[in-house]
N, C-alpha and C positions, 0 to 999 in steps of 0.2 A: 536723058539729061543727067549727067553724073552729079552735078551739084545738088539736085533735089534729093537724090538718094542719101546724101549726107546731111540733109536737113539745112543746107545753106540756102540763103535767099539773096537776091541782089540788093538787099536793104543796106542802109548806111553803115551798119556795124562791121560786117566783113569787108565791105569795099573800102571803108576808111582804114581798117586795120591793114589791108593789102597795100594801100597807098603809103601808109606809114612805114611798113616793113620794106617797101621798095626804096624809100628814102634812106633808111638806116642801112640797108644792104649796100647802097651806093657808096657809103662811107667805109665799107669793109666789115660790117657786122655779120659774121657768118650765121649766127642764130637767126637773125632777121632774114638773111638770104634763104635760109631753109624754109621759114614760114612763107615767104614771098613765093618761092618755087612751088611749094605744095599747093598753095591757093591758086596758082596760075592755071591749073586745069580744073579746079573745082567751082570757081565762081562763074555764074552764067553771063555776067556782063564783062568778062575779061576774055580776050582772044589769046588762046594758049600759044606759047612761044617756046620752042625747044631750047633756045639759049637761056631761058628762064627756068623751065621745069626740069631740065636735065643738066645742062652745063653748070648751072649754079650749085646744084646738088653735088655734082662731082667735085667741084672746087671746095665746097664746104666740107665734104667728107675727107678730102685730102688734107684739109686744115684741122682734122680731128674733131669735127662737129658730129657727135655720135648720132643725133637725130637724123641728120642728112644721110648717114650710112644706112640707118634703119629704113628710111623711105626708099633709098635705092634698092635695098634688099627686097622690099615689098614690090617695088616697081618692076623689077626684073624677074619676078616669080609670079605669085598669084595675083598681084595687082596690075599685071601688064595690060589687062583689058581696058583699064582706065586710060592708058597712054597710047594704045594702038591707033585710035582714030587720029592722033596727032603725028604719029610716025610709024607707019605700018611695018617698016624694016626691023623694028625692035624684036619682033617674034620670028625673025628669019632663021635663027639657029637656037632653038630653045635650050638645048643642053649647055651651050656656052653661057646663056643668060642665067641658068640655074647655078653654074659654077661661080659666075660673077656675083650673083645674089648671095650665095653662101659666103664669099669673101667679104662682102659688105656687112653681112650679119655678124660674122666673127669679129670684124674690126669694131663695130658698134659695141659688141659684148666686151671686147678688151678695153674699150673706152668707158665701160661702166654702165651702158644702157641695157636694162633688163629685157626690153623688147627685142633687142638685137640677139641676146642670149636665147630667148624663146624661139626666134626665127631660126637661128642656127640649130637648135635642138630639133625643130621640125624637119630641117633639111637632112640631118643625120638619121632621124627616125624613119623618114620616108625614102632615104637613099636618093635624094634629088641633088644633082650636081656633085655628088660624092658617093663613096661606098656607104652602104647602110651600116650604121654602127649604133647599137643600142647604148653602149657605154658612153660614147661621145654625146649622144642625145641626152642621157641622164646628167652628164656634167653640165651641159648647157642649160637644161631645165632647172637644175639645182642653182646655178648662178642667177637665172631669171627669178626663181623663187626667193633667193636671198636678197635680190635687188628690189623685191616688192611686187613683182609681176606674178600675181597669184595663179594665173593660168599655168605658169611654169610649175607651181606646186601641184596643181591638178594633173598635169602631164606626168609628173613623177609617180604619183599614185596610180594613174592609169597604166603606165609602163610596168610598174612593179607588179600590178595585178596580172598583166598578160605575160610578163617574162619571169615572174616568180622570184624575183630577187629582193 
C-alpha cells in the first residue's frame, strides 16, 4: 500500500485536504489540481483515476505550474512504480518516458522550481533520456542549490570530487 509508505493515513486531515483541493481545482486552481492529483494515488480511501492523477498534472504543467511538472518528471522516471498499478502501459517504452521526464524537469527548473533543476541534473548525470553531460548536470545542480534544494549543493560537491573540476 503506497499511502502507508508515505506516512499517510485515511484520517480526516488528508482526506479533508483532498476534498478541499478537488473543489478548488474545479474552479481552475492549478496549484490545487496538482495537490489533488498527487493525493489521488496516495490516499488509501481514494480510488485512483488517471483523469485525476495524470491528466490534471499535464494540464497544470502546461499552465506553468512548476510543481506539476516536477511530479510528472518523477512519475515518468523513478516514481513510475507508484503509478504502474493504475496504468501498466506507462512503462511500455521506458526511454521515451525518460525523455519526457527530462523535458518536464527542465520546464520545472525554468519555472524556478529547484527540485526540477535537481531532477534534470540527475538525468544529465546518469545519461537517462539524454546524452550524459557532466557540465549540464552541474548547471542544473547549481540552479537547484541556488534555489535552496541543498541536495543539489551536495551533488555539486560529489561531482567535483569525482570529476576533479
